[in-house]
FIZAMAR-338002 format. One record per residue: z, x, y of N, C-alpha, C in turn. Coordinates in Angstrom, 2 decimals, padded with zeros to 5 digits. Atoms other than C-alpha are relative to their C-alpha. Layout:
n_z	n_x	n_y	ca_z	ca_x	ca_y	c_z	c_x	c_y
Z	X	Y	Z	X	Y	Z	X	Y
...
end
This chain:
n_z	n_x	n_y	ca_z	ca_x	ca_y	c_z	c_x	c_y
-001.31	000.87	-000.66	-013.55	003.79	037.90	001.35	000.03	-000.93
-001.61	000.00	000.52	-009.67	003.80	037.36	-000.05	-001.43	-000.44
-000.37	000.65	000.64	-008.57	002.02	034.76	001.43	-001.26	000.72
-000.68	000.63	-001.09	-006.08	-001.41	036.27	001.82	000.29	-000.62
-001.04	000.06	000.50	-003.44	-001.74	033.89	001.39	001.37	-000.32
-000.90	-000.81	000.26	-000.49	000.49	033.47	000.18	001.05	-001.08
000.31	-000.66	001.02	-000.83	001.88	029.99	-001.35	000.96	000.34
000.83	-000.62	000.47	-004.44	002.33	030.54	-000.32	001.19	001.29
-000.15	-001.13	-001.23	-004.02	004.22	033.92	000.39	001.60	-000.20
-000.37	-001.02	000.85	-001.76	006.59	032.05	-001.01	001.11	-000.72
001.02	-000.58	000.82	-004.25	007.05	029.36	-001.09	000.66	000.94
001.10	-000.53	-000.95	-006.79	007.78	032.24	000.55	001.52	000.60
-000.13	-001.30	-000.67	-005.12	010.52	034.06	000.66	001.04	-001.29
-000.28	-000.98	001.24	-004.00	011.90	030.55	-001.36	000.82	-000.32
001.22	-000.48	000.32	-007.64	012.37	029.85	-000.95	000.66	000.98
001.06	-000.65	-001.16	-008.89	013.13	033.42	000.48	001.74	-000.20
-000.96	-001.08	000.40	-006.48	016.27	032.90	-001.04	001.11	-000.85
000.74	-001.16	001.34	-008.86	017.50	029.96	-001.47	-000.31	000.07
001.28	000.11	-000.96	-011.92	016.73	032.11	-000.72	-001.23	-001.06
000.95	000.94	001.03	-012.82	013.61	029.24	-000.03	-001.53	001.50
000.52	001.44	-001.20	-014.16	011.26	032.73	-000.98	-000.59	-000.61
000.91	000.52	-000.14	-016.56	008.96	033.46	-000.69	-000.75	-002.01
000.47	000.44	001.11	-018.93	008.15	030.11	001.04	000.58	-000.90
-000.79	-000.50	001.07	-016.61	010.40	027.90	001.39	-000.80	-000.37
-000.98	000.72	-000.04	-013.85	008.54	028.95	-000.17	-001.33	-000.31
000.58	001.02	000.12	-015.55	005.31	028.58	-000.37	-000.24	-001.51
000.57	-000.60	001.18	-017.01	006.41	025.19	001.43	-000.32	-001.13
-000.99	000.21	-000.23	-013.18	007.26	024.26	000.77	-001.05	-000.63
-000.97	001.02	000.04	-011.37	004.47	025.17	-000.65	-001.70	-000.74
000.69	001.11	000.91	-014.13	001.86	023.77	000.71	-000.64	-001.00
-000.54	000.30	001.45	-012.37	-000.77	021.60	-000.84	-000.81	-000.31
000.93	001.02	000.61	-014.39	-002.24	019.14	000.35	-000.92	-000.51
-000.80	001.38	001.43	-014.19	-005.26	017.00	000.68	000.31	-000.86
-000.97	-000.34	001.18	-013.01	-003.60	014.04	001.10	000.80	000.64
-001.19	000.49	-000.64	-010.53	-002.18	016.14	001.05	-000.90	000.76
-000.70	001.34	-000.32	-009.60	-005.39	017.35	000.53	-000.90	-001.49
000.03	000.21	001.65	-009.75	-006.44	013.72	001.37	000.44	-000.89
-000.77	-001.36	000.86	-007.53	-003.33	012.23	001.39	-000.91	001.04
-001.16	000.00	-000.93	-005.09	-003.99	015.30	000.65	-001.64	000.03
-000.41	001.24	000.45	-004.75	-007.72	014.51	000.53	-000.47	-001.51
-000.13	-000.12	001.25	-004.52	-007.51	010.70	000.92	001.10	-000.48
-000.32	-000.90	000.31	-002.87	-004.43	010.21	001.23	000.69	000.90
-000.90	-000.49	-001.21	-000.94	-003.00	013.31	001.21	-000.71	000.06
-001.35	000.62	-000.01	001.70	-005.61	013.23	001.01	000.45	-001.47
-001.00	-000.29	001.24	002.86	-004.15	009.66	000.59	001.34	-000.04
-000.58	-001.13	-000.21	003.39	-000.54	011.32	001.38	-000.29	000.75
-000.87	000.22	-000.65	006.97	000.01	012.22	-000.58	000.60	001.83
000.02	-000.65	-001.50	006.92	000.52	016.53	000.18	001.37	-000.06
-000.44	-000.95	-000.23	007.75	003.85	016.07	-001.22	001.20	-000.48
000.87	-000.22	000.68	004.96	005.05	014.30	-001.39	-000.10	001.24
001.21	-000.58	-001.10	002.18	007.14	016.33	-001.23	000.29	-000.93
001.20	-000.43	001.27	-001.57	007.64	015.86	000.15	001.35	-000.20
-000.02	-001.54	000.80	-000.81	011.40	015.72	000.72	000.27	-001.15
-000.97	-000.15	001.27	001.76	010.37	013.01	-001.28	-000.30	-001.18
001.05	000.21	000.95	-000.85	008.68	011.03	-001.13	001.02	-000.77
000.96	-001.25	-000.08	-003.21	011.76	011.74	000.76	001.17	-001.02
-001.03	-001.13	000.48	-000.30	014.00	010.17	-000.06	-000.57	-001.69
-000.21	000.74	001.65	-000.22	011.40	007.23	-000.93	000.38	-001.01
001.04	-000.13	000.90	-003.54	012.32	006.24	-000.03	001.64	-000.39
000.44	-001.88	000.28	-003.43	016.23	006.42	001.31	000.16	-001.16
-001.03	-000.03	000.77	000.17	015.66	004.21	-000.72	-000.28	-001.13
000.60	001.01	001.58	-001.97	013.61	001.65	-000.67	000.70	-000.89
001.55	-000.74	000.29	-004.91	015.80	000.99	000.45	001.08	-001.10
-000.32	-000.32	001.65	-002.66	018.00	-001.52	000.09	-000.60	-000.78
-000.21	000.79	001.15	-001.50	015.49	-003.31	-001.08	-000.76	-000.61
001.03	000.48	000.64	-004.72	013.87	-003.81	-000.77	001.02	-000.86
000.67	-001.06	001.30	-006.10	017.22	-005.35	000.84	000.44	-000.90
-000.71	-000.21	001.35	-003.08	017.56	-007.39	-000.36	-001.16	-000.85
000.27	000.88	000.68	-003.94	014.19	-008.68	-001.44	-000.19	-000.91
001.23	000.20	000.67	-007.80	014.46	-009.30	000.18	001.31	-000.96
000.11	-001.27	001.21	-007.33	017.97	-010.80	000.77	-000.13	-001.57
-000.98	000.35	001.13	-004.32	016.60	-013.05	-000.75	-000.77	-000.94
000.84	001.05	000.52	-006.89	013.99	-013.83	001.04	-002.08	-000.18
-000.85	001.28	-000.28	-004.60	011.02	-012.77	-000.92	-000.98	001.24
000.95	000.94	-000.74	-007.82	009.26	-011.23	000.00	-000.94	000.82
-000.22	001.08	-000.77	-006.62	006.19	-010.56	000.97	-000.12	001.35
-000.85	-000.58	-001.43	-003.75	007.74	-008.29	-000.78	000.53	000.87
000.71	-000.91	-000.84	-005.92	010.22	-006.87	-000.70	-001.12	000.95
000.95	000.71	-000.63	-008.38	007.39	-005.72	000.74	-000.92	000.75
-000.91	000.95	-000.67	-005.55	004.77	-004.42	000.12	000.90	001.04
-000.96	-000.58	-000.68	-004.16	007.68	-002.34	-001.08	000.43	000.90
000.89	-000.30	-000.76	-007.45	008.88	-001.42	-000.67	-001.08	001.20
000.44	001.37	-000.64	-008.73	005.01	-000.32	000.99	-000.17	001.40
-000.42	-000.07	-001.22	-005.62	004.89	001.86	000.34	001.28	000.97
000.27	-000.74	-000.93	-005.87	008.20	003.61	-001.22	-000.31	000.93
001.16	000.33	-000.45	-009.50	007.46	004.11	000.01	-000.95	001.23
000.00	000.67	-001.16	-008.50	004.66	005.94	001.17	-000.43	001.05
-000.78	000.13	-000.57	-005.63	005.56	007.52	-001.06	000.83	001.28
000.84	-000.89	-000.92	-008.69	007.62	009.84	-000.12	-001.59	001.15
000.38	000.78	-000.47	-009.83	004.10	010.90	001.51	-000.86	000.54
-001.50	000.33	-000.40	-005.88	003.01	011.40	000.69	001.11	001.34
-000.60	-000.94	-001.42	-005.08	005.84	013.86	-000.47	-000.09	001.04
000.58	-000.13	-001.32	-008.10	005.65	016.17	000.20	-001.49	000.52
-000.57	001.09	-000.15	-007.39	001.85	016.19	001.62	-000.21	001.19
-001.46	-000.02	-000.71	-004.14	002.12	017.30	000.28	000.58	001.12
000.06	-000.45	-000.96	-004.74	005.01	019.54	-000.98	-000.40	001.37
000.74	000.88	-000.89	-007.59	002.66	021.71	000.49	-001.05	000.07
-000.75	001.23	-000.30	-005.84	-000.60	021.33	001.26	000.37	000.93
-001.54	-000.28	-000.40	-002.26	000.73	022.30	-000.12	001.53	001.29
000.19	-001.47	-000.79	-003.58	003.83	024.93	000.46	000.87	-000.11
-000.69	-001.11	000.03	-002.31	006.42	023.27	-001.01	001.32	-000.58
000.70	-000.80	000.45	-005.08	008.54	022.84	-000.02	001.58	000.99
-000.10	-001.61	-000.85	-004.47	012.44	023.33	-000.98	000.76	-000.51
001.28	-001.35	-000.12	-006.01	015.89	023.36	000.45	000.69	-001.73
000.23	-000.36	001.15	-004.25	016.80	019.93	-000.65	-000.95	-001.02
000.91	000.88	001.27	-005.81	013.50	018.21	-001.42	000.23	-000.11
001.33	000.27	000.01	-009.29	013.96	019.60	-000.08	001.50	-001.08
000.21	-000.95	000.34	-009.17	017.43	018.29	000.51	000.11	-001.90
-000.61	000.34	001.59	-006.86	016.69	014.48	-000.76	-000.86	-000.51
000.58	000.99	001.13	-008.54	013.68	013.26	-001.03	000.48	-000.41
001.10	-000.89	000.58	-011.85	015.55	012.90	-000.16	000.45	-001.02
000.25	-000.84	000.83	-010.95	017.53	011.09	001.41	-000.19	-001.34
-000.63	000.63	000.82	-008.72	015.91	008.98	-000.70	-000.44	-000.99
001.04	000.22	000.55	-011.49	014.03	008.14	-000.46	000.92	-001.23
000.78	-001.25	000.33	-013.37	017.06	007.00	000.82	000.34	-001.11
-000.94	-000.57	001.34	-010.51	018.62	004.89	000.37	-001.58	-000.82
-000.11	000.80	001.45	-010.19	015.27	002.97	-001.55	-000.13	-000.86
001.16	000.62	000.59	-013.51	014.62	002.66	-000.76	001.22	-000.94
000.38	-001.21	001.11	-014.17	018.50	001.30	001.07	000.17	-000.99
-000.90	000.04	001.73	-011.34	018.79	-000.98	-000.69	-000.79	-001.20
000.63	000.89	000.82	-012.55	015.68	-002.70	-001.33	000.29	-000.61
000.96	-000.39	000.18	-015.87	017.07	-002.73	-000.09	001.17	-001.05
-000.65	-001.62	001.08	-014.67	020.72	-004.35	000.20	-001.06	-001.37
-000.44	000.44	001.14	-013.49	018.41	-006.85	-000.57	-000.88	-000.90
000.62	001.22	000.42	-015.14	015.16	-007.68	-001.01	-000.18	-000.11
001.49	000.08	-000.40	-018.51	015.25	-006.63	-000.71	001.61	-000.57
000.71	-000.98	000.49	-019.24	018.81	-007.92	000.44	-000.10	-000.98
-000.24	000.13	001.25	-017.95	017.70	-011.34	-000.64	-001.26	-000.66
001.17	001.37	000.11	-019.97	014.38	-011.40	-001.52	000.22	000.46
001.33	000.15	-000.93	-022.96	014.75	-009.01	-000.54	001.09	000.06
000.31	-001.64	-000.30	-023.22	018.54	-009.12	000.26	000.69	001.11
-000.83	-001.18	-000.75	-022.44	021.86	-007.60	-000.68	000.20	001.30
000.60	000.08	-000.55	-025.16	021.44	-005.39	000.20	-000.70	001.08
-000.15	001.23	-000.81	-024.62	018.08	-003.82	001.42	000.46	001.13
-001.06	-000.20	-000.67	-021.24	019.30	-002.98	000.25	001.02	000.86
000.38	-000.80	-000.88	-022.18	022.44	-001.38	-000.18	-000.08	001.29
000.82	000.45	-001.85	-024.52	020.91	001.23	001.08	-000.64	000.62
-000.55	000.69	-000.70	-021.91	018.53	002.03	001.58	000.41	000.37
-000.87	-000.78	-000.45	-018.97	020.92	002.45	-000.87	001.18	000.94
000.80	-000.40	-001.32	-021.80	023.15	004.07	-000.33	-000.12	001.60
000.22	000.64	-000.79	-022.72	021.06	006.60	000.95	-000.31	001.13
-001.20	000.45	-000.59	-019.18	019.93	007.40	000.24	001.55	000.80
-000.14	-001.75	-000.22	-018.52	024.05	007.86	-000.77	000.29	001.21
000.65	-000.32	-001.07	-021.43	024.32	010.03	000.04	-000.62	001.20
-000.34	001.10	-001.44	-020.53	021.10	012.59	001.35	001.04	000.49
-000.95	-000.84	-000.63	-017.40	023.28	012.97	-000.11	000.59	000.83
000.79	-001.05	-000.31	-018.99	026.22	013.49	-000.59	-000.35	001.93
001.01	000.47	-000.61	-021.42	024.78	015.80	000.56	-000.48	001.26
-000.48	000.35	-001.27	-019.41	022.63	017.99	001.51	001.13	000.43
-001.05	-001.24	-000.73	-016.74	025.87	018.66	-000.74	000.71	000.68
001.20	-000.16	-000.88	-019.88	027.47	019.90	-000.55	-000.38	001.13
000.93	000.95	-001.46	-021.46	024.92	022.13	000.89	-000.11	001.32
-001.23	000.57	-001.11	-018.00	023.48	023.80	000.94	001.18	000.39
-000.48	-000.84	-000.47	-016.32	026.80	024.06	001.64	-000.24	000.17
-001.47	000.82	-000.25	-013.09	024.96	023.70	000.38	-001.06	000.95
-000.31	001.46	-000.47	-013.77	022.01	025.59	-000.04	-000.89	-000.94
-000.06	001.11	001.16	-012.97	018.99	023.99	-001.13	-001.08	000.33
001.37	001.07	000.06	-015.69	016.67	022.95	000.27	-000.90	-000.84
-000.19	000.90	001.03	-014.98	013.36	021.27	-001.13	-000.05	-001.11
001.17	000.09	001.10	-017.04	012.55	017.95	-000.62	-000.85	000.13
001.58	001.05	-000.43	-020.48	011.04	018.26	000.27	-000.90	-001.25
000.04	001.28	001.11	-021.29	007.83	016.20	-000.65	000.08	-001.38
001.03	-000.53	001.15	-023.67	009.66	013.86	001.17	000.42	-000.52
-000.60	-000.31	001.49	-020.98	011.38	012.42	001.10	-000.57	-000.45
-000.96	001.51	000.46	-018.39	008.28	012.47	-000.61	-001.03	-001.21
000.52	000.76	001.39	-021.10	007.05	010.12	000.06	000.51	-001.05
000.01	-000.93	001.11	-021.37	009.97	008.22	001.18	-000.17	-000.80
-001.38	-000.51	000.85	-017.74	010.20	007.29	000.25	-001.54	-000.56
-000.29	001.48	000.36	-017.67	006.08	006.62	-001.32	000.17	-001.48
000.65	000.05	001.33	-020.64	007.10	004.05	000.37	000.50	-000.95
-000.68	-001.03	000.67	-019.13	009.65	002.67	001.02	-000.20	-000.79
-001.22	000.87	000.87	-015.87	007.65	001.83	-000.47	-000.54	-000.80
000.32	001.03	001.10	-018.02	004.86	000.45	-000.26	000.87	-001.37
000.29	-000.54	001.18	-019.69	007.11	-001.70	000.61	000.87	-001.02
-001.10	-000.52	000.87	-016.72	009.14	-003.16	001.03	-001.40	-000.49
-000.47	001.27	000.78	-015.36	005.29	-003.73	-000.84	-000.21	-001.24
000.86	000.45	001.33	-018.38	004.44	-005.72	000.20	001.03	-001.28
-000.35	-000.88	000.97	-017.76	007.79	-007.41	000.83	-000.41	-000.62
-000.79	000.13	000.90	-014.66	007.15	-008.36	000.36	-001.54	-000.86
000.43	001.01	000.73	-015.44	003.65	-009.71	-000.76	000.58	-001.12
000.93	-000.20	001.53	-018.00	005.38	-012.28	001.41	000.60	-000.56
-000.89	-000.87	001.31	-015.19	007.65	-013.53	000.79	-000.78	-000.69
-000.64	001.06	000.51	-012.93	004.72	-014.01	-000.32	-000.74	-001.05
000.53	000.75	000.64	-015.47	002.54	-015.34	-000.79	000.35	-001.11
001.25	-000.33	000.81	-018.38	004.54	-016.75	-001.20	-000.97	000.13
001.44	000.38	000.19	-020.58	002.11	-015.49	-001.63	001.04	001.26
001.18	-000.64	-000.51	-024.03	003.79	-014.40	-000.24	-000.44	001.10
000.29	000.65	-001.05	-024.59	001.59	-011.46	000.90	000.78	001.37
-000.63	-000.46	-001.00	-021.74	003.08	-009.45	-000.22	001.58	000.11
000.59	-001.05	-000.07	-023.07	006.38	-010.15	-000.92	000.66	000.70
000.85	-000.37	-000.51	-026.18	005.94	-008.94	000.24	-000.67	001.60
-000.72	000.30	-001.47	-024.67	004.04	-005.68	000.48	001.07	000.49
-000.62	-000.83	-000.72	-022.63	006.86	-005.10	-000.86	001.10	000.43
000.97	-001.26	-000.16	-025.37	009.52	-005.41	-000.79	-000.32	001.35
000.94	000.23	-001.05	-027.59	007.53	-002.97	000.75	-000.14	000.98
-000.58	000.36	-001.17	-025.01	006.58	-000.47	000.72	001.16	000.88
-000.59	-001.25	-000.16	-023.67	010.38	-000.58	-001.53	000.69	001.13
000.85	-000.46	-000.52	-027.17	011.89	000.11	-000.55	-000.70	000.96
-000.07	000.55	-001.40	-027.57	009.26	003.17	000.66	000.46	000.83
-000.96	-000.99	-000.51	-024.45	010.67	004.21	-000.41	001.46	000.49
000.35	-001.23	-000.38	-025.98	014.37	004.43	-001.14	-000.29	000.44
001.06	000.24	-000.69	-028.82	012.96	006.06	000.49	-000.40	001.56
-000.61	000.32	-001.12	-026.57	011.40	008.83	000.91	001.19	000.40
-000.04	-001.00	-001.01	-025.02	014.69	009.27	-000.43	001.08	000.36
001.18	-001.34	-000.10	-027.66	016.97	009.10	-000.55	-000.50	001.88
000.66	000.40	-001.68	-028.65	014.44	012.37	000.97	000.47	000.82
-001.45	-000.16	-001.03	-025.00	014.97	013.69	-000.13	001.62	000.44
-000.04	-001.54	-000.37	-025.94	018.73	013.43	-000.92	000.36	000.76
001.60	-000.33	-000.55	-029.53	018.82	014.54	-000.18	-000.48	001.39
000.63	000.67	-001.35	-029.07	016.45	017.69	000.78	000.29	000.62
-001.24	000.37	-000.38	-025.29	016.37	018.74	000.60	001.55	-000.12
-000.57	-001.28	000.37	-024.10	019.82	017.22	001.67	-000.27	000.03
-001.19	000.36	000.24	-021.09	017.75	016.81	001.35	-000.29	-000.67
-000.64	000.35	000.90	-017.79	017.09	014.99	000.00	-001.63	000.18
end
């Protein structure tokens, strides 16, 4: 069924051209309770000119700065920028869905920005404090997801699945726990980080095995 509001209708037409209709359209455009909370608390703080795609671009740009801060042992600054960059993933999605600004570029770029962010921090921080094997597994599965999605969909757009979103949340939470360990030395943070990141690997494997989706 075609949406009634003008903005919703424009988005429906835009996504219809990409063959994202029916269940895919409903899934992509569904506004969640988290979206509504972010829209109420944080979106009013953004300048009106800021678009979801601009926030995604910020996430891409922030990654080399995060890497530099972590490599040069500015851990607190690196953690702060990582948290901001990770939160921007929720921010751009909420902005896109609540203001009907979902685009082809955003559908493609958003999950790749997430993977690049997590992969970079995994290579630098997770490998150092939790071992190379765990970092390699996290990065390896992310690469497999990208390759699998490409060969499965052959260039056709497909939205990220819920399992993949949960995986991303767990990865970010686990990394934040690890940062707390680095900054405070509390062993409980290290254990929490390890458990959370292994759980993220489980969800990543489920995403690969069940959906082969980014």
